[in-house]
PyMOL CGO cylinders between C-alpha atoms (Angstrom):
from pymol import cmd
from pymol.cgo import CYLINDER

trace = [
    CYLINDER, -174.48, -38.53, 141.81, -173.58, -36.77, 145.05, 0.3, 1, 1, 1, 1, 1, 1,
    CYLINDER, -173.58, -36.77, 145.05, -176.87, -38.04, 146.47, 0.3, 1, 1, 1, 1, 1, 1,
    CYLINDER, -176.87, -38.04, 146.47, -175.07, -41.33, 147.14, 0.3, 1, 1, 1, 1, 1, 1,
    CYLINDER, -175.07, -41.33, 147.14, -172.68, -39.52, 149.48, 0.3, 1, 1, 1, 1, 1, 1,
    CYLINDER, -172.68, -39.52, 149.48, -175.66, -38.38, 151.55, 0.3, 1, 1, 1, 1, 1, 1,
    CYLINDER, -175.66, -38.38, 151.55, -176.35, -42.02, 152.40, 0.3, 1, 1, 1, 1, 1, 1,
    CYLINDER, -176.35, -42.02, 152.40, -172.73, -42.53, 153.52, 0.3, 1, 1, 1, 1, 1, 1,
    CYLINDER, -172.73, -42.53, 153.52, -173.41, -40.74, 156.80, 0.3, 1, 1, 1, 1, 1, 1,
    CYLINDER, -173.41, -40.74, 156.80, -172.44, -41.85, 160.34, 0.3, 1, 1, 1, 1, 1, 1,
    CYLINDER, -172.44, -41.85, 160.34, -174.90, -43.94, 162.42, 0.3, 1, 1, 1, 1, 1, 1,
    CYLINDER, -174.90, -43.94, 162.42, -175.88, -40.91, 164.49, 0.3, 1, 1, 1, 1, 1, 1,
    CYLINDER, -175.88, -40.91, 164.49, -177.21, -39.37, 161.30, 0.3, 1, 1, 1, 1, 1, 1,
    CYLINDER, -177.21, -39.37, 161.30, -179.50, -42.33, 160.71, 0.3, 1, 1, 1, 1, 1, 1,
    CYLINDER, -179.50, -42.33, 160.71, -182.53, -40.22, 161.64, 0.3, 1, 1, 1, 1, 1, 1,
    CYLINDER, -182.53, -40.22, 161.64, -181.58, -37.68, 158.98, 0.3, 1, 1, 1, 1, 1, 1,
    CYLINDER, -181.58, -37.68, 158.98, -180.99, -40.39, 156.41, 0.3, 1, 1, 1, 1, 1, 1,
    CYLINDER, -180.99, -40.39, 156.41, -184.41, -41.82, 157.22, 0.3, 1, 1, 1, 1, 1, 1,
    CYLINDER, -184.41, -41.82, 157.22, -186.01, -38.41, 156.63, 0.3, 1, 1, 1, 1, 1, 1,
    CYLINDER, -186.01, -38.41, 156.63, -184.18, -38.13, 153.30, 0.3, 1, 1, 1, 1, 1, 1,
    CYLINDER, -184.18, -38.13, 153.30, -185.42, -41.56, 152.22, 0.3, 1, 1, 1, 1, 1, 1,
    CYLINDER, -185.42, -41.56, 152.22, -188.95, -40.57, 153.24, 0.3, 1, 1, 1, 1, 1, 1,
    CYLINDER, -188.95, -40.57, 153.24, -188.62, -37.35, 151.27, 0.3, 1, 1, 1, 1, 1, 1,
    CYLINDER, -188.62, -37.35, 151.27, -187.42, -39.19, 148.17, 0.3, 1, 1, 1, 1, 1, 1,
    CYLINDER, -187.42, -39.19, 148.17, -190.27, -41.68, 148.51, 0.3, 1, 1, 1, 1, 1, 1,
    CYLINDER, -190.27, -41.68, 148.51, -192.72, -38.78, 148.82, 0.3, 1, 1, 1, 1, 1, 1,
    CYLINDER, -192.72, -38.78, 148.82, -191.33, -37.13, 145.69, 0.3, 1, 1, 1, 1, 1, 1,
    CYLINDER, -191.33, -37.13, 145.69, -191.58, -40.46, 143.86, 0.3, 1, 1, 1, 1, 1, 1,
    CYLINDER, -191.58, -40.46, 143.86, -195.26, -40.74, 144.80, 0.3, 1, 1, 1, 1, 1, 1,
    CYLINDER, -195.26, -40.74, 144.80, -195.89, -37.18, 143.63, 0.3, 1, 1, 1, 1, 1, 1,
    CYLINDER, -195.89, -37.18, 143.63, -194.03, -37.96, 140.41, 0.3, 1, 1, 1, 1, 1, 1,
    CYLINDER, -194.03, -37.96, 140.41, -196.34, -40.88, 139.78, 0.3, 1, 1, 1, 1, 1, 1,
]
cmd.load_cgo(trace, "trace")
């Protein structure tokens, strides 16, 4: 459940958070 902590990052890490979300979305598509 530590993945939730990854989203609790400072605003300046928004670009990293966006990349993580994109990565998760990509994995979800591959999973389908």
